[in-house]
C-alpha positions in Angstrom: -4.7 -6.3 7.0 -5.9 -9.3 5.6 -5.2 -8.9 1.5 -6.9 -11.8 -0.5 -6.2 -14.2 2.2 -2.6 -13.1 3.4 -2.0 -11.1 6.5 0.3 -8.9 6.4 1.9 -6.3 8.8 0.6 -3.6 7.9 0.7 -0.8 11.7 1.3 2.8 9.8 2.1 4.0 13.1 4.6 1.3 15.2 7.7 3.6 16.6 9.5 0.4 16.8 8.9 -0.7 12.9 9.7 1.4 9.7 6.7 0.6 7.9 5.0 3.8 7.4 8.4 5.5 5.8 8.9 2.7 3.4 5.2 2.8 2.7 5.3 6.3 1.6 8.2 5.6 -0.4 7.0 2.7 -2.4 3.7 5.1 -2.4 5.5 8.4 -4.4 7.5 5.4 -6.9 4.2 4.4 -7.5 2.6 8.0 -8.7 5.6 8.0 -11.0 5.2 4.4 -12.4 1.7 5.5 -13.6 2.5 8.6 -14.5 5.3 6.3 -17.3 3.2 3.9 -18.1 5.6 2.3 -21.3 3.5 2.4 -24.8 2.8 -0.6 -26.3 -0.2 -3.5 -26.1 -1.7 -3.9 -23.5 -0.5 -7.0 -22.2 2.9 -5.3 -21.3 0.7 -2.7 -20.5 -1.0 -5.1 -17.8 2.4 -6.7 -16.9 4.1 -3.7 -16.4 1.8 -2.6 -13.6 1.7 -6.0 -12.0 5.0 -5.9 -12.2 4.8 -2.9 -10.2 2.8 -3.7 -8.0 4.6 -6.6 -6.9 7.7 -4.9 -6.6 5.6 -2.5 -3.5 4.6 -4.9 -1.7 8.1 -6.9 -0.9 9.4 -3.8 -0.9 7.0 -2.8 1.8 6.3 -6.8 3.8 10.0 -8.2 2.3 10.4 -10.5 -0.7 8.3 -12.7 -1.7 5.3 -10.7 -0.7 3.9 -9.3 -4.0 3.6 -12.8 -5.4 2.1 -14.1 -2.0 -1.2 -11.3 -1.8 -0.8 -11.0 -5.9 -0.1 -14.3 -7.3 1.9 -15.4 -10.2 -0.2 -14.6 -12.8 -0.4 -11.1 -14.5 -4.0 -9.9 -13.4 -4.5 -6.6 -13.4 -7.6 -6.3 -11.2 -7.0 -9.4 -8.5 -3.5 -6.4 -8.6 -5.2 -3.2 -8.8 -7.9 -4.7 -6.2 -5.0 -5.5 -3.7 -3.4 -1.8 -3.8 -6.0 -0.2 -3.2 -6.9 -2.6 -0.3 -3.8 -1.6 1.1 -3.7 2.4 0.0 -7.0 2.6 1.8 -6.4 0.5 5.1 -3.8 3.7 5.2 -6.3 6.3 5.3 -8.6 4.3 7.7 -5.3 4.7 9.8 -4.4 8.2 9.0 -8.2 9.2 9.7 -8.2 7.3 13.0 -5.3 8.9 14.1 -6.6 12.1 13.6 -9.6 11.7 15.3 -7.7 10.3 18.0 -5.1 13.0 18.3 -8.1 16.2 17.8 -10.6 14.3 20.3 -6.5 14.1 22.6 -6.4 18.4 21.7 -10.0 19.1 22.4 -9.3 18.2 26.2 -6.3 19.9 26.7 -8.4 22.6 25.7 -10.5 22.1 28.3 -9.1 21.3 31.4 
């Protein structure tokens, strides 16, 4: 998949990689982080969220991926867009997988 011009290997159902485990582990961390955004001014909150999203990309795709995808600056909208694209791709892959499995199950029942 490509986010902000950066090609990322995000194949959730590739059994030779641990991308799926990393992704869901990081997604769970993000849910906890978002519930615990520190109090402070808006600039501090934005930086916290940007750093969290960059760290998520680093954890899934390797050190430096967060800065590659989101840039050096802390543009929260840009970071949130990258996060949203990643989650949407995960949903797309899951729906594709579920659809194929459902069709395969229907074929077995017909035989």
